[in-house]
C-alpha positions as CSV (number, residue, x, y, z in Angstrom):
1,M,-44.5,-37.1,-31.7
2,A,-45.0,-37.1,-27.9
3,N,-46.8,-33.8,-27.6
4,K,-48.3,-31.0,-29.7
5,A,-45.7,-28.5,-28.4
6,A,-42.8,-30.6,-29.6
7,A,-44.5,-31.2,-33.0
8,R,-45.0,-27.4,-33.4
9,Q,-41.3,-26.7,-32.7
10,R,-40.2,-29.5,-35.1
11,E,-42.3,-27.8,-37.8
12,A,-40.9,-24.4,-37.0
13,V,-37.3,-25.7,-37.4
14,I,-38.2,-27.4,-40.7
15,A,-39.9,-24.2,-41.9
16,A,-36.7,-22.2,-41.2
17,V,-34.8,-24.2,-43.8
18,S,-37.6,-24.9,-46.3
19,D,-36.7,-21.9,-48.5
20,L,-33.1,-23.1,-48.7
21,L,-33.8,-26.7,-49.8
22,Q,-32.8,-27.6,-53.3
23,P,-35.1,-29.5,-55.6
24,R,-35.7,-33.1,-54.5
25,E,-33.7,-32.5,-51.2
26,Q,-35.5,-34.4,-48.4
27,V,-35.4,-33.6,-44.7
28,L,-34.5,-36.9,-42.9
29,A,-33.7,-35.9,-39.3
30,V,-34.8,-32.9,-37.2
31,M,-33.5,-32.1,-33.7
32,P,-35.3,-28.9,-32.6
33,F,-34.1,-29.1,-29.0
34,A,-30.3,-29.6,-29.7
35,V,-28.1,-27.5,-27.4
36,T,-24.4,-26.8,-27.4
37,P,-23.1,-26.9,-23.9
38,P,-20.8,-24.1,-22.7
39,R,-17.4,-24.1,-24.3
40,P,-14.5,-24.3,-21.9
41,R,-13.2,-20.7,-21.0
42,N,-9.6,-21.7,-21.1
43,L,-9.4,-20.3,-24.7
44,G,-11.1,-17.0,-23.8
45,K,-14.6,-16.0,-24.4
46,I,-16.0,-17.1,-27.8
47,R,-19.2,-15.3,-28.8
48,E,-19.4,-16.1,-32.6
49,G,-20.0,-19.3,-34.4
50,I,-21.7,-22.6,-33.6
51,Y,-19.8,-23.6,-30.4
52,Q,-19.7,-20.6,-28.0
53,T,-18.6,-19.9,-24.4
54,N,-22.3,-19.9,-23.4
55,R,-24.8,-22.6,-23.8
56,R,-27.0,-22.1,-27.0
57,Y,-29.9,-23.7,-28.7
58,R,-28.6,-25.0,-32.0
59,P,-31.4,-27.0,-33.7
60,L,-30.2,-29.4,-36.4
61,V,-31.8,-30.4,-39.6
62,A,-30.3,-33.2,-41.7
63,T,-31.3,-33.6,-45.3
64,D,-30.0,-36.2,-47.7
65,R,-27.4,-33.6,-48.8
66,R,-26.6,-31.2,-45.9
67,L,-26.6,-30.5,-42.3
68,F,-28.2,-27.2,-41.2
69,V,-27.2,-25.7,-37.9
70,L,-29.7,-23.1,-36.8
71,D,-29.5,-20.2,-34.3
72,A,-32.3,-20.2,-31.9
73,A,-30.9,-18.1,-28.9
74,R,-32.7,-19.3,-25.8
75,T,-35.6,-21.1,-27.2
76,P,-35.9,-23.9,-29.8
77,Y,-37.6,-21.5,-32.2
78,P,-35.1,-20.6,-35.0
79,R,-33.9,-17.1,-35.8
80,G,-31.8,-18.1,-38.7
81,V,-29.3,-20.5,-40.3
82,L,-25.8,-20.5,-38.9
83,A,-24.3,-23.1,-41.3
84,A,-25.4,-25.4,-44.1
85,I,-22.6,-28.0,-44.3
86,P,-22.5,-30.8,-47.0
87,L,-22.9,-34.2,-45.3
88,T,-19.6,-35.3,-47.0
89,A,-17.7,-32.7,-44.7
90,V,-19.4,-33.8,-41.4
91,T,-18.2,-36.8,-39.4
92,F,-20.2,-38.5,-36.7
93,V,-17.8,-38.9,-33.8
94,D,-19.9,-40.5,-31.2
95,V,-23.1,-40.4,-29.0
96,T,-23.1,-40.9,-25.2
97,P,-26.1,-41.2,-22.9
98,R,-26.8,-38.4,-20.5
99,W,-29.3,-38.0,-17.7
100,F,-33.2,-38.2,-18.1
101,G,-32.9,-39.8,-21.5
102,Q,-30.9,-37.1,-23.1
103,Q,-27.8,-37.9,-25.4
104,R,-24.7,-36.0,-26.3
105,V,-23.9,-36.3,-29.9
106,R,-20.5,-35.1,-31.1
107,L,-20.0,-34.1,-34.7
108,D,-16.8,-33.1,-36.4
109,L,-17.6,-29.9,-38.4
110,P,-15.3,-28.1,-40.8
111,E,-13.8,-24.9,-39.3
112,D,-15.3,-25.8,-35.9
113,G,-13.8,-29.1,-35.0
114,V,-15.6,-31.5,-32.8
115,V,-18.8,-29.9,-31.4
116,P,-21.1,-31.5,-28.8
117,F,-24.9,-31.2,-29.1
118,D,-27.1,-32.3,-26.3
119,V,-30.4,-33.7,-27.6
120,G,-33.6,-34.7,-25.8
121,R,-35.3,-38.0,-25.3
122,L,-37.8,-37.2,-28.0
123,E,-35.0,-37.0,-30.6
124,T,-33.4,-40.5,-30.3
125,D,-34.9,-41.7,-33.6
126,D,-33.5,-38.6,-35.4
127,V,-30.1,-39.2,-33.8
128,Q,-30.0,-42.7,-35.2
129,R,-31.0,-41.4,-38.7
130,L,-28.2,-38.8,-38.5
131,R,-25.7,-41.5,-37.4
132,E,-26.8,-43.7,-40.3
133,L,-26.5,-40.8,-42.8
134,L,-23.0,-39.9,-41.7
135,E,-21.3,-43.2,-40.7
136,P,-21.6,-45.4,-44.1
137,R,-18.9,-43.2,-45.7
């Protein structure tokens, strides 16, 4: 890990889901700095769910069975789990480079449709692991 603060935030995200893990379920990818950009306002204000009208921290944890989407308000420290989605229900749409080493990962989630997540340059290995988890199907 590039620095101690990033390692602490990664550990905080894993700790938020540790009680929810099933026996022998393994954490394979962690994106503590994932952010959903603001949703377009042409549909009106949306203030509930994963993809809202305002920019939100949405740390992601991928296990060998599920994708956890966390609620972290304005910081990468999680407040709770918004969704625990079976990997079989998630589709990896694409990943595009952004500025300063960031990437935009788009996932097709049940009930939410395609949701963009902006992740930092420290999370590129985790993005690749998530892609490998979701694409072989």
